[in-house]
PDB file of N, CA, C and O in Angstrom:
ATOM      1  N   MET A   1       0.847  -1.185   0.000  1.00  0.00           N
ATOM      2  CA  MET A   1       0.000   0.000   0.000  1.00  0.00           C
ATOM      3  C   MET A   1       0.889   1.243   0.000  1.00  0.00           C
ATOM      4  O   MET A   1       1.880   1.315   0.727  1.00  0.00           O
ATOM      5  N   SER A   2       0.525   2.193  -0.806  1.00  0.00           N
ATOM      6  CA  SER A   2       1.272   3.442  -0.859  1.00  0.00           C
ATOM      7  C   SER A   2       0.530   4.527  -0.082  1.00  0.00           C
ATOM      8  O   SER A   2      -0.686   4.668  -0.206  1.00  0.00           O
ATOM      9  N   TYR A   3       1.247   5.266   0.692  1.00  0.00           N
ATOM     10  CA  TYR A   3       0.653   6.341   1.495  1.00  0.00           C
ATOM     11  C   TYR A   3       0.877   7.685   0.834  1.00  0.00           C
ATOM     12  O   TYR A   3       0.642   8.732   1.439  1.00  0.00           O
ATOM     13  N   GLY A   4       1.327   7.655  -0.397  1.00  0.00           N
ATOM     14  CA  GLY A   4       1.627   8.881  -1.125  1.00  0.00           C
ATOM     15  C   GLY A   4       0.430   9.806  -1.267  1.00  0.00           C
ATOM     16  O   GLY A   4       0.572  11.023  -1.151  1.00  0.00           O
ATOM     17  N   LYS A   5      -0.743   9.247  -1.517  1.00  0.00           N
ATOM     18  CA  LYS A   5      -1.941  10.071  -1.690  1.00  0.00           C
ATOM     19  C   LYS A   5      -2.293  10.794  -0.391  1.00  0.00           C
ATOM     20  O   LYS A   5      -2.620  11.980  -0.409  1.00  0.00           O
ATOM     21  N   LEU A   6      -2.227  10.088   0.728  1.00  0.00           N
ATOM     22  CA  LEU A   6      -2.488  10.702   2.033  1.00  0.00           C
ATOM     23  C   LEU A   6      -1.508  11.832   2.298  1.00  0.00           C
ATOM     24  O   LEU A   6      -1.905  12.932   2.682  1.00  0.00           O
ATOM     25  N   LEU A   7      -0.234  11.557   2.092  1.00  0.00           N
ATOM     26  CA  LEU A   7       0.804  12.562   2.317  1.00  0.00           C
ATOM     27  C   LEU A   7       0.629  13.745   1.371  1.00  0.00           C
ATOM     28  O   LEU A   7       0.777  14.897   1.778  1.00  0.00           O
ATOM     29  N   ASP A   8       0.316  13.460   0.114  1.00  0.00           N
ATOM     30  CA  ASP A   8       0.104  14.512  -0.874  1.00  0.00           C
ATOM     31  C   ASP A   8      -1.046  15.431  -0.447  1.00  0.00           C
ATOM     32  O   ASP A   8      -0.916  16.653  -0.517  1.00  0.00           O
ATOM     33  N   ASP A   9      -2.152  14.861  -0.011  1.00  0.00           N
ATOM     34  CA  ASP A   9      -3.291  15.661   0.440  1.00  0.00           C
ATOM     35  C   ASP A   9      -2.946  16.510   1.662  1.00  0.00           C
ATOM     36  O   ASP A   9      -3.347  17.671   1.747  1.00  0.00           O
ATOM     37  N   LEU A  10      -2.206  15.934   2.602  1.00  0.00           N
ATOM     38  CA  LEU A  10      -1.805  16.680   3.799  1.00  0.00           C
ATOM     39  C   LEU A  10      -0.923  17.872   3.441  1.00  0.00           C
ATOM     40  O   LEU A  10      -1.153  18.989   3.905  1.00  0.00           O
ATOM     41  N   ILE A  11       0.077  17.626   2.621  1.00  0.00           N
ATOM     42  CA  ILE A  11       1.029  18.689   2.266  1.00  0.00           C
ATOM     43  C   ILE A  11       0.341  19.778   1.443  1.00  0.00           C
ATOM     44  O   ILE A  11       0.526  20.965   1.711  1.00  0.00           O
ATOM     45  N   ARG A  12      -0.445  19.384   0.451  1.00  0.00           N
ATOM     46  CA  ARG A  12      -1.116  20.369  -0.413  1.00  0.00           C
ATOM     47  C   ARG A  12      -2.094  21.251   0.357  1.00  0.00           C
ATOM     48  O   ARG A  12      -2.315  22.402  -0.018  1.00  0.00           O
ATOM     49  N   SER A  13      -2.681  20.723   1.431  1.00  0.00           N
ATOM     50  CA  SER A  13      -3.614  21.528   2.212  1.00  0.00           C
ATOM     51  C   SER A  13      -2.899  22.581   3.067  1.00  0.00           C
ATOM     52  O   SER A  13      -3.528  23.527   3.541  1.00  0.00           O
ATOM     53  N   LEU A  14      -1.599  22.419   3.262  1.00  0.00           N
ATOM     54  CA  LEU A  14      -0.839  23.346   4.099  1.00  0.00           C
ATOM     55  C   LEU A  14      -0.205  24.506   3.339  1.00  0.00           C
ATOM     56  O   LEU A  14      -0.043  25.594   3.891  1.00  0.00           O
ATOM     57  N   VAL A  15       0.153  24.283   2.088  1.00  0.00           N
ATOM     58  CA  VAL A  15       0.986  25.239   1.364  1.00  0.00           C
ATOM     59  C   VAL A  15       0.168  26.229   0.536  1.00  0.00           C
ATOM     60  O   VAL A  15      -1.003  25.998   0.235  1.00  0.00           O
ATOM     61  N   ASP A  16       0.820  27.335   0.176  1.00  0.00           N
ATOM     62  CA  ASP A  16       0.199  28.349  -0.682  1.00  0.00           C
ATOM     63  C   ASP A  16       0.330  28.004  -2.161  1.00  0.00           C
ATOM     64  O   ASP A  16      -0.471  28.457  -2.978  1.00  0.00           O
ATOM     65  N   ASN A  17       1.330  27.208  -2.505  1.00  0.00           N
ATOM     66  CA  ASN A  17       1.592  26.822  -3.896  1.00  0.00           C
ATOM     67  C   ASN A  17       1.489  25.305  -4.050  1.00  0.00           C
ATOM     68  O   ASN A  17       2.510  24.628  -4.174  1.00  0.00           O
ATOM     69  N   PRO A  18       0.259  24.759  -4.043  1.00  0.00           N
ATOM     70  CA  PRO A  18       0.119  23.296  -4.110  1.00  0.00           C
ATOM     71  C   PRO A  18       0.594  22.685  -5.420  1.00  0.00           C
ATOM     72  O   PRO A  18       0.889  21.491  -5.475  1.00  0.00           O
ATOM     73  N   ASP A  19       0.672  23.492  -6.478  1.00  0.00           N
ATOM     74  CA  ASP A  19       1.135  22.965  -7.762  1.00  0.00           C
ATOM     75  C   ASP A  19       2.641  22.692  -7.774  1.00  0.00           C
ATOM     76  O   ASP A  19       3.135  22.022  -8.681  1.00  0.00           O
ATOM     77  N   GLN A  20       3.374  23.199  -6.784  1.00  0.00           N
ATOM     78  CA  GLN A  20       4.817  22.989  -6.719  1.00  0.00           C
ATOM     79  C   GLN A  20       5.213  21.862  -5.766  1.00  0.00           C
ATOM     80  O   GLN A  20       6.399  21.660  -5.506  1.00  0.00           O
ATOM     81  N   VAL A  21       4.237  21.132  -5.248  1.00  0.00           N
ATOM     82  CA  VAL A  21       4.527  20.020  -4.348  1.00  0.00           C
ATOM     83  C   VAL A  21       4.945  18.804  -5.163  1.00  0.00           C
ATOM     84  O   VAL A  21       4.254  18.403  -6.099  1.00  0.00           O
ATOM     85  N   GLU A  22       6.077  18.226  -4.801  1.00  0.00           N
ATOM     86  CA  GLU A  22       6.567  17.005  -5.446  1.00  0.00           C
ATOM     87  C   GLU A  22       6.939  16.002  -4.361  1.00  0.00           C
ATOM     88  O   GLU A  22       7.641  16.334  -3.406  1.00  0.00           O
ATOM     89  N   ILE A  23       6.462  14.778  -4.522  1.00  0.00           N
ATOM     90  CA  ILE A  23       6.746  13.736  -3.545  1.00  0.00           C
ATOM     91  C   ILE A  23       7.335  12.533  -4.273  1.00  0.00           C
ATOM     92  O   ILE A  23       6.724  11.977  -5.186  1.00  0.00           O
ATOM     93  N   GLU A  24       8.521  12.148  -3.852  1.00  0.00           N
ATOM     94  CA  GLU A  24       9.171  10.958  -4.403  1.00  0.00           C
ATOM     95  C   GLU A  24       9.154   9.876  -3.330  1.00  0.00           C
ATOM     96  O   GLU A  24       9.377  10.150  -2.151  1.00  0.00           O
ATOM     97  N   GLU A  25       8.889   8.660  -3.748  1.00  0.00           N
ATOM     98  CA  GLU A  25       8.775   7.547  -2.811  1.00  0.00           C
ATOM     99  C   GLU A  25       9.814   6.483  -3.137  1.00  0.00           C
ATOM    100  O   GLU A  25       9.994   6.103  -4.294  1.00  0.00           O
ATOM    101  N   GLU A  26      10.493   6.009  -2.096  1.00  0.00           N
ATOM    102  CA  GLU A  26      11.429   4.891  -2.233  1.00  0.00           C
ATOM    103  C   GLU A  26      10.957   3.771  -1.317  1.00  0.00           C
ATOM    104  O   GLU A  26      10.541   4.023  -0.186  1.00  0.00           O
ATOM    105  N   PHE A  27      11.021   2.550  -1.797  1.00  0.00           N
ATOM    106  CA  PHE A  27      10.618   1.395  -0.995  1.00  0.00           C
ATOM    107  C   PHE A  27      11.768   0.407  -0.945  1.00  0.00           C
ATOM    108  O   PHE A  27      12.317   0.015  -1.974  1.00  0.00           O
ATOM    109  N   ASP A  28      12.124   0.011   0.270  1.00  0.00           N
ATOM    110  CA  ASP A  28      13.216  -0.950   0.434  1.00  0.00           C
ATOM    111  C   ASP A  28      12.934  -1.833   1.637  1.00  0.00           C
ATOM    112  O   ASP A  28      12.967  -1.367   2.776  1.00  0.00           O
ATOM    113  N   SER A  29      12.660  -3.094   1.392  1.00  0.00           N
ATOM    114  CA  SER A  29      12.449  -4.130   2.409  1.00  0.00           C
ATOM    115  C   SER A  29      11.548  -3.687   3.569  1.00  0.00           C
ATOM    116  O   SER A  29      11.968  -3.687   4.726  1.00  0.00           O
ATOM    117  N   GLY A  30      10.328  -3.316   3.251  1.00  0.00           N
ATOM    118  CA  GLY A  30       9.343  -2.981   4.280  1.00  0.00           C
ATOM    119  C   GLY A  30       9.429  -1.569   4.814  1.00  0.00           C
ATOM    120  O   GLY A  30       8.732  -1.233   5.772  1.00  0.00           O
ATOM    121  N   THR A  31      10.256  -0.742   4.227  1.00  0.00           N
ATOM    122  CA  THR A  31      10.401   0.642   4.671  1.00  0.00           C
ATOM    123  C   THR A  31      10.179   1.575   3.497  1.00  0.00           C
ATOM    124  O   THR A  31      10.816   1.447   2.452  1.00  0.00           O
ATOM    125  N   ARG A  32       9.263   2.519   3.684  1.00  0.00           N
ATOM    126  CA  ARG A  32       9.000   3.523   2.663  1.00  0.00           C
ATOM    127  C   ARG A  32       9.566   4.865   3.136  1.00  0.00           C
ATOM    128  O   ARG A  32       9.389   5.260   4.289  1.00  0.00           O
ATOM    129  N   THR A  33      10.237   5.542   2.234  1.00  0.00           N
ATOM    130  CA  THR A  33      10.772   6.866   2.523  1.00  0.00           C
ATOM    131  C   THR A  33      10.195   7.826   1.497  1.00  0.00           C
ATOM    132  O   THR A  33      10.297   7.604   0.290  1.00  0.00           O
ATOM    133  N   PHE A  34       9.585   8.900   1.993  1.00  0.00           N
ATOM    134  CA  PHE A  34       8.998   9.920   1.134  1.00  0.00           C
ATOM    135  C   PHE A  34       9.852  11.173   1.204  1.00  0.00           C
ATOM    136  O   PHE A  34      10.134  11.684   2.287  1.00  0.00           O
ATOM    137  N   PHE A  35      10.259  11.661   0.044  1.00  0.00           N
ATOM    138  CA  PHE A  35      11.026  12.895  -0.055  1.00  0.00           C
ATOM    139  C   PHE A  35      10.084  13.970  -0.586  1.00  0.00           C
ATOM    140  O   PHE A  35       9.621  13.892  -1.724  1.00  0.00           O
ATOM    141  N   VAL A  36       9.804  14.968   0.239  1.00  0.00           N
ATOM    142  CA  VAL A  36       8.823  16.007  -0.092  1.00  0.00           C
ATOM    143  C   VAL A  36       9.553  17.287  -0.471  1.00  0.00           C
ATOM    144  O   VAL A  36      10.375  17.794   0.293  1.00  0.00           O
ATOM    145  N   SER A  37       9.244  17.807  -1.661  1.00  0.00           N
ATOM    146  CA  SER A  37       9.784  19.086  -2.118  1.00  0.00           C
ATOM    147  C   SER A  37       8.626  20.064  -2.276  1.00  0.00           C
ATOM    148  O   SER A  37       7.602  19.741  -2.877  1.00  0.00           O
ATOM    149  N   VAL A  38       8.802  21.259  -1.729  1.00  0.00           N
ATOM    150  CA  VAL A  38       7.794  22.313  -1.866  1.00  0.00           C
ATOM    151  C   VAL A  38       8.492  23.602  -2.271  1.00  0.00           C
ATOM    152  O   VAL A  38       9.720  23.674  -2.310  1.00  0.00           O
ATOM    153  N   SER A  39       7.701  24.605  -2.567  1.00  0.00           N
ATOM    154  CA  SER A  39       8.241  25.921  -2.902  1.00  0.00           C
ATOM    155  C   SER A  39       9.075  26.438  -1.731  1.00  0.00           C
ATOM    156  O   SER A  39       8.741  26.175  -0.576  1.00  0.00           O
ATOM    157  N   PRO A  40      10.154  27.167  -2.012  1.00  0.00           N
ATOM    158  CA  PRO A  40      10.961  27.722  -0.914  1.00  0.00           C
ATOM    159  C   PRO A  40      10.152  28.592   0.052  1.00  0.00           C
ATOM    160  O   PRO A  40      10.488  28.685   1.233  1.00  0.00           O
ATOM    161  N   ASP A  41       9.096  29.225  -0.443  1.00  0.00           N
ATOM    162  CA  ASP A  41       8.255  30.055   0.423  1.00  0.00           C
ATOM    163  C   ASP A  41       7.402  29.215   1.367  1.00  0.00           C
ATOM    164  O   ASP A  41       6.946  29.721   2.392  1.00  0.00           O
ATOM    165  N   ASP A  42       7.179  27.945   1.044  1.00  0.00           N
ATOM    166  CA  ASP A  42       6.293  27.094   1.828  1.00  0.00           C
ATOM    167  C   ASP A  42       7.019  26.137   2.778  1.00  0.00           C
ATOM    168  O   ASP A  42       6.373  25.420   3.542  1.00  0.00           O
ATOM    169  N   VAL A  43       8.328  26.120   2.736  1.00  0.00           N
ATOM    170  CA  VAL A  43       9.078  25.182   3.573  1.00  0.00           C
ATOM    171  C   VAL A  43       8.768  25.420   5.053  1.00  0.00           C
ATOM    172  O   VAL A  43       8.582  24.467   5.809  1.00  0.00           O
ATOM    173  N   GLY A  44       8.714  26.666   5.457  1.00  0.00           N
ATOM    174  CA  GLY A  44       8.422  26.994   6.858  1.00  0.00           C
ATOM    175  C   GLY A  44       7.045  26.530   7.297  1.00  0.00           C
ATOM    176  O   GLY A  44       6.862  26.125   8.445  1.00  0.00           O
ATOM    177  N   LYS A  45       6.081  26.585   6.398  1.00  0.00           N
ATOM    178  CA  LYS A  45       4.729  26.144   6.734  1.00  0.00           C
ATOM    179  C   LYS A  45       4.681  24.635   6.919  1.00  0.00           C
ATOM    180  O   LYS A  45       3.959  24.137   7.783  1.00  0.00           O
ATOM    181  N   VAL A  46       5.437  23.914   6.124  1.00  0.00           N
ATOM    182  CA  VAL A  46       5.439  22.454   6.218  1.00  0.00           C
ATOM    183  C   VAL A  46       6.198  22.000   7.464  1.00  0.00           C
ATOM    184  O   VAL A  46       5.790  21.044   8.123  1.00  0.00           O
ATOM    185  N   ILE A  47       7.288  22.672   7.787  1.00  0.00           N
ATOM    186  CA  ILE A  47       8.068  22.292   8.970  1.00  0.00           C
ATOM    187  C   ILE A  47       7.366  22.761  10.239  1.00  0.00           C
ATOM    188  O   ILE A  47       7.286  22.011  11.212  1.00  0.00           O
ATOM    189  N   GLY A  48       6.862  23.977  10.244  1.00  0.00           N
ATOM    190  CA  GLY A  48       6.148  24.492  11.403  1.00  0.00           C
ATOM    191  C   GLY A  48       7.083  24.991  12.490  1.00  0.00           C
ATOM    192  O   GLY A  48       8.298  24.806  12.428  1.00  0.00           O
ATOM    193  N   LYS A  49       6.493  25.619  13.472  1.00  0.00           N
ATOM    194  CA  LYS A  49       7.258  26.165  14.584  1.00  0.00           C
ATOM    195  C   LYS A  49       7.843  25.021  15.402  1.00  0.00           C
ATOM    196  O   LYS A  49       7.112  24.151  15.875  1.00  0.00           O
ATOM    197  N   SER A  50       9.140  25.025  15.564  1.00  0.00           N
ATOM    198  CA  SER A  50       9.886  23.978  16.271  1.00  0.00           C
ATOM    199  C   SER A  50       9.673  22.590  15.670  1.00  0.00           C
ATOM    200  O   SER A  50       9.860  21.582  16.352  1.00  0.00           O
ATOM    201  N   GLY A  51       9.281  22.536  14.391  1.00  0.00           N
ATOM    202  CA  GLY A  51       9.109  21.256  13.717  1.00  0.00           C
ATOM    203  C   GLY A  51       7.837  20.513  14.081  1.00  0.00           C
ATOM    204  O   GLY A  51       7.735  19.310  13.841  1.00  0.00           O
ATOM    205  N   ARG A  52       6.870  21.206  14.656  1.00  0.00           N
ATOM    206  CA  ARG A  52       5.646  20.542  15.115  1.00  0.00           C
ATOM    207  C   ARG A  52       4.783  20.025  13.975  1.00  0.00           C
ATOM    208  O   ARG A  52       4.206  18.943  14.086  1.00  0.00           O
ATOM    209  N   VAL A  53       4.683  20.766  12.892  1.00  0.00           N
ATOM    210  CA  VAL A  53       3.826  20.349  11.782  1.00  0.00           C
ATOM    211  C   VAL A  53       4.399  19.110  11.109  1.00  0.00           C
ATOM    212  O   VAL A  53       3.678  18.134  10.904  1.00  0.00           O
ATOM    213  N   VAL A  54       5.668  19.131  10.767  1.00  0.00           N
ATOM    214  CA  VAL A  54       6.273  17.970  10.109  1.00  0.00           C
ATOM    215  C   VAL A  54       6.287  16.765  11.053  1.00  0.00           C
ATOM    216  O   VAL A  54       6.162  15.629  10.597  1.00  0.00           O
ATOM    217  N   SER A  55       6.433  16.991  12.328  1.00  0.00           N
ATOM    218  CA  SER A  55       6.375  15.902  13.296  1.00  0.00           C
ATOM    219  C   SER A  55       4.990  15.254  13.304  1.00  0.00           C
ATOM    220  O   SER A  55       4.877  14.031  13.385  1.00  0.00           O
ATOM    221  N   SER A  56       3.952  16.059  13.223  1.00  0.00           N
ATOM    222  CA  SER A  56       2.589  15.536  13.181  1.00  0.00           C
ATOM    223  C   SER A  56       2.336  14.758  11.898  1.00  0.00           C
ATOM    224  O   SER A  56       1.699  13.705  11.919  1.00  0.00           O
ATOM    225  N   ILE A  57       2.832  15.275  10.787  1.00  0.00           N
ATOM    226  CA  ILE A  57       2.685  14.578   9.501  1.00  0.00           C
ATOM    227  C   ILE A  57       3.395  13.227   9.571  1.00  0.00           C
ATOM    228  O   ILE A  57       2.852  12.213   9.132  1.00  0.00           O
ATOM    229  N   ARG A  58       4.589  13.217  10.114  1.00  0.00           N
ATOM    230  CA  ARG A  58       5.333  11.962  10.246  1.00  0.00           C
ATOM    231  C   ARG A  58       4.587  10.957  11.125  1.00  0.00           C
ATOM    232  O   ARG A  58       4.566   9.761  10.834  1.00  0.00           O
ATOM    233  N   PHE A  59       3.980  11.452  12.196  1.00  0.00           N
ATOM    234  CA  PHE A  59       3.235  10.581  13.099  1.00  0.00           C
ATOM    235  C   PHE A  59       2.060   9.917  12.390  1.00  0.00           C
ATOM    236  O   PHE A  59       1.845   8.713  12.530  1.00  0.00           O
ATOM    237  N   VAL A  60       1.299  10.703  11.629  1.00  0.00           N
ATOM    238  CA  VAL A  60       0.136  10.164  10.914  1.00  0.00           C
ATOM    239  C   VAL A  60       0.570   9.131   9.874  1.00  0.00           C
ATOM    240  O   VAL A  60      -0.012   8.049   9.797  1.00  0.00           O
ATOM    241  N   VAL A  61       1.570   9.453   9.089  1.00  0.00           N
ATOM    242  CA  VAL A  61       2.038   8.533   8.051  1.00  0.00           C
ATOM    243  C   VAL A  61       2.607   7.261   8.684  1.00  0.00           C
ATOM    244  O   VAL A  61       2.388   6.167   8.164  1.00  0.00           O
ATOM    245  N   SER A  62       3.324   7.388   9.783  1.00  0.00           N
ATOM    246  CA  SER A  62       3.868   6.215  10.472  1.00  0.00           C
ATOM    247  C   SER A  62       2.767   5.334  11.041  1.00  0.00           C
ATOM    248  O   SER A  62       2.880   4.109  11.030  1.00  0.00           O
ATOM    249  N   ALA A  63       1.702   5.956  11.540  1.00  0.00           N
ATOM    250  CA  ALA A  63       0.581   5.185  12.086  1.00  0.00           C
ATOM    251  C   ALA A  63      -0.115   4.380  10.993  1.00  0.00           C
ATOM    252  O   ALA A  63      -0.482   3.225  11.211  1.00  0.00           O
ATOM    253  N   VAL A  64      -0.297   4.977   9.831  1.00  0.00           N
ATOM    254  CA  VAL A  64      -0.912   4.257   8.710  1.00  0.00           C
ATOM    255  C   VAL A  64       0.001   3.122   8.262  1.00  0.00           C
ATOM    256  O   VAL A  64      -0.473   2.033   7.941  1.00  0.00           O
ATOM    257  N   ALA A  65       1.286   3.369   8.238  1.00  0.00           N
ATOM    258  CA  ALA A  65       2.243   2.337   7.835  1.00  0.00           C
ATOM    259  C   ALA A  65       2.269   1.188   8.836  1.00  0.00           C
ATOM    260  O   ALA A  65       2.406   0.029   8.446  1.00  0.00           O
ATOM    261  N   ALA A  66       2.141   1.495  10.103  1.00  0.00           N
ATOM    262  CA  ALA A  66       2.176   0.464  11.132  1.00  0.00           C
ATOM    263  C   ALA A  66       1.012  -0.513  10.976  1.00  0.00           C
ATOM    264  O   ALA A  66       1.159  -1.703  11.258  1.00  0.00           O
ATOM    265  N   LYS A  67      -0.128  -0.023  10.535  1.00  0.00           N
ATOM    266  CA  LYS A  67      -1.266  -0.917  10.298  1.00  0.00           C
ATOM    267  C   LYS A  67      -0.947  -1.936   9.214  1.00  0.00           C
ATOM    268  O   LYS A  67      -1.448  -3.060   9.248  1.00  0.00           O
ATOM    269  N   ALA A  68      -0.128  -1.554   8.269  1.00  0.00           N
ATOM    270  CA  ALA A  68       0.269  -2.458   7.187  1.00  0.00           C
ATOM    271  C   ALA A  68       1.575  -3.195   7.519  1.00  0.00           C
ATOM    272  O   ALA A  68       2.162  -3.852   6.659  1.00  0.00           O
ATOM    273  N   ARG A  69       2.014  -3.079   8.766  1.00  0.00           N
ATOM    274  CA  ARG A  69       3.261  -3.707   9.231  1.00  0.00           C
ATOM    275  C   ARG A  69       4.471  -3.253   8.415  1.00  0.00           C
ATOM    276  O   ARG A  69       5.329  -4.050   8.036  1.00  0.00           O
ATOM    277  N   GLU A  70       4.507  -1.971   8.165  1.00  0.00           N
ATOM    278  CA  GLU A  70       5.646  -1.354   7.469  1.00  0.00           C
ATOM    279  C   GLU A  70       6.134  -0.173   8.281  1.00  0.00           C
ATOM    280  O   GLU A  70       5.522   0.219   9.274  1.00  0.00           O
ATOM    281  N   LYS A  71       7.231   0.377   7.847  1.00  0.00           N
ATOM    282  CA  LYS A  71       7.751   1.618   8.417  1.00  0.00           C
ATOM    283  C   LYS A  71       7.722   2.665   7.329  1.00  0.00           C
ATOM    284  O   LYS A  71       7.920   2.361   6.153  1.00  0.00           O
ATOM    285  N   ALA A  72       7.476   3.903   7.726  1.00  0.00           N
ATOM    286  CA  ALA A  72       7.449   4.996   6.754  1.00  0.00           C
ATOM    287  C   ALA A  72       8.150   6.213   7.361  1.00  0.00           C
ATOM    288  O   ALA A  72       7.989   6.528   8.540  1.00  0.00           O
ATOM    289  N   PHE A  73       8.919   6.872   6.529  1.00  0.00           N
ATOM    290  CA  PHE A  73       9.632   8.074   6.937  1.00  0.00           C
ATOM    291  C   PHE A  73       9.319   9.199   5.956  1.00  0.00           C
ATOM    292  O   PHE A  73       9.159   8.966   4.758  1.00  0.00           O
ATOM    293  N   VAL A  74       9.233  10.412   6.475  1.00  0.00           N
ATOM    294  CA  VAL A  74       8.966  11.587   5.650  1.00  0.00           C
ATOM    295  C   VAL A  74      10.150  12.536   5.829  1.00  0.00           C
ATOM    296  O   VAL A  74      10.502  12.912   6.947  1.00  0.00           O
ATOM    297  N   LYS A  75      10.748  12.908   4.713  1.00  0.00           N
ATOM    298  CA  LYS A  75      11.876  13.845   4.747  1.00  0.00           C
ATOM    299  C   LYS A  75      11.531  15.049   3.875  1.00  0.00           C
ATOM    300  O   LYS A  75      11.067  14.901   2.744  1.00  0.00           O
ATOM    301  N   ILE A  76      11.762  16.225   4.411  1.00  0.00           N
ATOM    302  CA  ILE A  76      11.518  17.461   3.682  1.00  0.00           C
ATOM    303  C   ILE A  76      12.821  17.847   2.988  1.00  0.00           C
ATOM    304  O   ILE A  76      13.854  18.015   3.636  1.00  0.00           O
ATOM    305  N   VAL A  77      12.764  17.983   1.679  1.00  0.00           N
ATOM    306  CA  VAL A  77      13.951  18.319   0.888  1.00  0.00           C
ATOM    307  C   VAL A  77      14.056  19.839   0.805  1.00  0.00           C
ATOM    308  O   VAL A  77      13.148  20.511   0.316  1.00  0.00           O
ATOM    309  N   THR A  78      15.167  20.364   1.285  1.00  0.00           N
ATOM    310  CA  THR A  78      15.436  21.799   1.187  1.00  0.00           C
ATOM    311  C   THR A  78      16.677  21.983   0.330  1.00  0.00           C
ATOM    312  O   THR A  78      17.591  21.159   0.367  1.00  0.00           O
ATOM    313  N   GLU A  79      16.710  23.046  -0.429  1.00  0.00           N
ATOM    314  CA  GLU A  79      17.845  23.251  -1.339  1.00  0.00           C
ATOM    315  C   GLU A  79      18.740  24.335  -0.873  1.00  0.00           C
ATOM    316  O   GLU A  79      19.740  24.633  -1.525  1.00  0.00           O
TER     317      GLU A  79
END
């Protein structure tokens, strides 16, 4: 099961430029890693104050992955 759609919906609802959201997914032996790229203006909104927003996103995605007996990680790509 891919959690990309869930993550995509979460990220797009937070940012001002949803058309610039890009999510790449890697799968390796039961572990999914999502690399999220957003507009430079929206990076702060996705990370949140003290990293609270991205921490919450990671928690939700990890909980969905745990139901499928997998691990999932979300990484925000900054340039």
